C-alpha positions in Angstrom: 110.0 87.9 114.1 111.9 84.7 113.5 110.4 83.1 116.6 106.9 83.9 115.2 107.8 82.3 111.9 109.1 79.2 113.6 106.0 79.0 115.7 103.8 79.3 112.7 105.8 76.7 110.9 105.6 74.3 113.9 101.8 74.9 114.1 101.5 74.2 110.4 103.4 70.9 110.7 101.4 69.8 113.7 98.2 70.6 111.7 99.4 68.5 108.8 100.3 65.6 111.1 96.8 65.9 112.7 95.2 65.9 109.3 97.2 62.9 108.2 96.4 61.0 111.4 92.7 61.9 111.1 92.7 60.6 107.5 94.3 57.4 108.5 91.7 57.0 111.3 88.9 57.6 108.8 90.4 55.0 106.4 90.7 52.6 109.3 87.1 53.1 110.3 85.9 52.6 106.7 88.0 49.5 106.2 86.8 48.1 109.5 83.3 48.6 108.3 83.8 46.7 105.0 86.5 44.2 105.9 84.9 43.0 109.2 81.3 44.1 109.7 80.1 43.8 106.1 82.5 41.1 105.0 80.8 38.2 103.3 82.6 35.8 105.7 84.8 36.0 108.7 87.9 34.0 109.4 87.4 31.4 112.2 89.1 32.1 115.5 91.6 29.2 115.0 92.7 30.7 111.7 93.1 34.1 113.3 95.1 32.6 116.1 97.4 30.8 113.7 97.9 34.0 111.6 98.7 36.1 114.6 101.1 33.4 116.0 103.0 32.9 112.8 103.0 36.5 111.5 106.1 37.8 113.4 108.2 34.8 112.3 107.1 35.2 108.7 107.9 38.9 108.9 111.4 38.2 110.1 112.0 35.5 107.5 110.7 37.7 104.6 112.7 40.6 105.9 115.9 38.5 105.8 115.0 37.4 102.3 114.1 40.9 101.1 117.2 42.8 102.2 119.5 41.1 99.6 116.8 41.5 97.0 116.4 45.2 97.7 120.2 45.7 97.6 120.4 43.8 94.4 117.6 45.9 92.9 119.4 49.0 94.0 122.6 47.9 92.3 120.8 46.8 89.1 118.8 50.0 88.9 122.0 52.0 89.2 123.6 49.9 86.4 120.6 49.7 84.1 119.1 53.2 84.3 121.5 54.7 81.7 120.5 51.9 79.3 116.8 52.5 80.0 117.3 56.2 79.0 118.5 55.0 75.6 115.1 53.6 75.1 113.6 57.1 74.9 112.3 59.8 77.1 109.0 58.1 77.9 110.2 54.6 78.6 113.4 55.6 80.4 111.7 58.2 82.6 108.8 55.8 83.5 111.2 53.0 84.3 113.4 55.1 86.4 110.6 56.7 88.3 108.9 53.4 88.9 112.1 51.8 90.1 112.8 54.6 92.5 109.3 54.6 93.9 109.3 50.8 94.3 112.7 50.8 96.1 111.7 53.6 98.5 108.4 52.0 99.3 110.0 48.6 99.8 112.6 50.1 102.3 110.0 52.1 104.2 107.6 49.2 104.4 110.3 46.8 105.5 111.5 49.2 108.2 107.9 49.7 109.5 107.2 45.9 109.5 110.5 45.2 111.4 109.6 47.9 113.9 106.3 46.1 114.5 107.8 42.7 115.1 108.4 43.1 118.9 104.9 44.3 119.4 103.5 41.5 117.2 105.0 39.0 119.6 103.3 40.8 122.5 100.1 41.3 120.4 100.1 45.1 120.9 97.6 47.3 119.1 100.5 49.6 118.2 102.2 46.8 116.2 98.9 46.2 114.3 98.7 50.0 113.6 102.3 49.9 112.2 101.4 47.1 109.9 98.3 49.0 108.8 100.5 52.1 108.1 102.9 49.9 106.2 100.1 48.6 104.1 99.0 52.1 103.3 102.5 53.0 102.2 102.7 49.9 100.1 99.4 50.7 98.4 100.3 54.3 97.7 103.7 53.1 96.3 101.9 50.6 94.1 99.6 53.3 92.7 102.5 55.8 92.2 104.8 53.3 90.4 102.2 53.1 87.6 103.3 49.6 86.6 101.0 47.7 89.0 97.9 49.7 89.8 95.6 46.7 89.5 98.0 44.5 91.5 98.3 47.2 94.1 94.5 47.4 94.5 94.0 43.6 94.7 97.0 43.2 97.1 95.7 45.9 99.3 92.2 44.4 99.5 93.5 41.0 100.3 96.0 42.3 102.8 93.5 44.7 104.5 91.0 41.9 104.8 93.4 39.6 106.6 94.8 42.5 108.7 91.4 43.7 109.8 90.1 40.2 110.5 92.9 39.7 113.0 92.7 43.2 114.5 90.7 42.1 117.5 93.5 39.7 118.5 95.8 42.7 119.2 95.3 44.5 122.5 96.6 47.8 124.0 
């Protein structure tokens, strides 16, 4: 009986993973259509080469700069959350939720981008895909944090445009 429950649970988890992967593939195909094929202009090959060559180094530099900022934000949020709650239920709850979402998204995105760095140097398609997934996480986090929906949309469009323009530079 327990083995059957475990098997059903495993099958359900695999189904959810397959659905999530299928959704990401559909989003990738849609964005490829609009950010590459129907884009009003394409980046020149020299610009793409420059972006792909510089991107791993920029990722490392920004990660080094982001780690202390994330740790400081974590400390400040722990210190300031009780004071935000004094501002009232709506303000304190919104601030606390937005801060937690932002920190979690920042950490997840940072880890995914750092995982992609070795593949970025080798120009592997798996590294590009990790960057794409990190951009999805960042976009969803921006939408959930409520404070920057417009900024999340604009940032995602710009980021996806650049990411999809250089996609052909990454090979398997």
